[in-house]
C-alpha positions in Angstrom: 4.1 11.8 -17.8 1.1 9.8 -16.9 -2.5 10.8 -17.6 -3.8 9.2 -14.4 -2.0 8.3 -11.1 -0.8 4.8 -10.9 -1.5 2.8 -7.8 0.0 -0.6 -7.0 -2.3 -2.7 -4.9 -1.1 -5.8 -2.9 -3.4 -8.1 -0.9 -3.9 -11.8 -0.7 -7.7 -11.4 -0.8 -8.8 -11.5 -4.5 -12.3 -10.1 -3.9 -10.9 -7.1 -2.0 -8.3 -6.4 -4.7 -11.1 -6.3 -7.3 -13.3 -4.0 -5.3 -10.4 -1.6 -4.5 -9.2 -1.6 -8.1 -12.7 -0.8 -9.4 -13.2 2.0 -6.8 -9.8 3.6 -7.7 -10.4 3.4 -11.4 -13.8 5.0 -11.0 -12.0 7.9 -9.3 -9.4 8.4 -12.1 -6.6 6.1 -11.0 -4.9 3.4 -13.0 -4.1 0.3 -11.0 -1.8 -2.7 -10.9 -3.1 -5.6 -8.9 -0.6 -8.0 -7.2 -1.0 -11.0 -4.8 2.4 -11.4 -3.2 5.3 -9.3 -1.9 7.8 -10.6 -4.5 5.3 -9.8 -7.3 4.6 -6.4 -5.9 8.3 -5.6 -5.5 9.0 -6.5 -9.1 6.0 -4.5 -10.4 6.9 -1.5 -8.2 10.5 -1.4 -9.7 9.2 -1.9 -13.2 6.2 0.4 -13.2 7.3 3.1 -10.7 3.7 3.7 -9.3 2.7 6.9 -7.6 1.4 5.0 -4.6 1.8 1.5 -3.2 -1.3 0.4 -1.2 -0.6 -2.8 0.8 -2.4 -5.0 3.2 -0.5 -5.8 6.4 -1.0 -9.5 6.8 -0.6 -11.6 3.7 0.0 -15.3 4.5 2.5 -16.9 4.1 4.5 -13.7 4.1 6.5 -11.6 4.1 4.0 -9.1 5.7 3.2 -5.6 4.7 5.5 -4.1 7.4 8.4 -6.0 5.9 7.4 -5.1 2.4 7.3 -1.4 3.3 10.7 -1.5 4.9 12.0 -3.2 1.7 10.6 -0.5 -0.4 12.2 2.3 1.8 15.6 0.5 1.3 15.3 0.0 -2.4 16.8 3.0 -4.2 14.6 2.4 -7.3 11.4 3.0 -5.3 12.4 4.4 -1.9 10.5 7.7 -2.5 7.3 6.0 -3.6 4.4 7.0 -1.4 3.2 4.0 0.7 -0.1 3.3 2.5 -1.6 0.4 4.3 -5.2 -0.8 3.7 -6.0 -2.9 6.6 -8.9 -4.3 8.7 -6.8 -4.0 11.9 -8.3 -1.4 14.4 -4.9 -0.1 15.4 -2.1 -1.7 13.3 0.7 -0.2 15.5 -0.6 -2.3 18.4 0.2 -5.5 16.4 3.9 -4.7 16.7 6.1 -5.1 19.8 7.5 -1.9 21.3 10.9 -2.5 19.7 9.4 -3.3 16.3 7.1 -0.2 16.6 10.2 2.0 17.2 12.1 0.6 14.3 9.2 0.7 11.9 8.0 4.2 12.9 11.4 5.6 12.5 11.8 4.0 9.0 8.2 4.6 7.8 7.5 8.2 8.9 5.3 9.0 6.0 3.1 5.9 5.8 -0.6 6.3 5.9 -3.4 3.9 6.8 -6.8 3.3 5.2 -9.4 1.1 6.9 -10.9 -1.7 4.7 -14.2 -1.4 6.5 -14.6 2.3 6.8 -12.6 3.8 3.9 -13.4 1.6 0.9 -16.1 3.9 -0.4 -13.8 7.0 -0.1 -10.7 5.2 -1.2 -10.1 7.1 -4.4 -10.6 10.4 -2.7 -8.1 9.5 0.0 -5.6 8.1 -2.4 -5.7 11.1 -4.7 -5.2 13.5 -1.7 -2.3 11.4 -0.5 -0.6 11.3 -3.9 -0.8 15.2 -4.1 0.7 15.7 -0.7 
């Protein structure tokens, strides 16, 4: 059993990862910082985090939506809580109607945090989400 919740962070923005990791650690979480989907997938399978917190758009890809779908289909980590941390005003509007239908049926329990509005309350929101 872990002493602190473990959060895996994935984003292509180095500065943001550092800030988010510091905020989460200050609120009692341990963090794993990753910069790409393949790296995050390997770390998730290895470390079994309590939550995966992912950006949506990470060039060159795959994107966060694809990563979340991969997580949901991987038996080793399918039940891991998943949240997006994004600067998009309404992430669902970025998807076509058919993509939205597929993603929303597969990712029923995915949550969103705003990079601009929620960064100071990130730890509080993450801890609440982990306990749901």
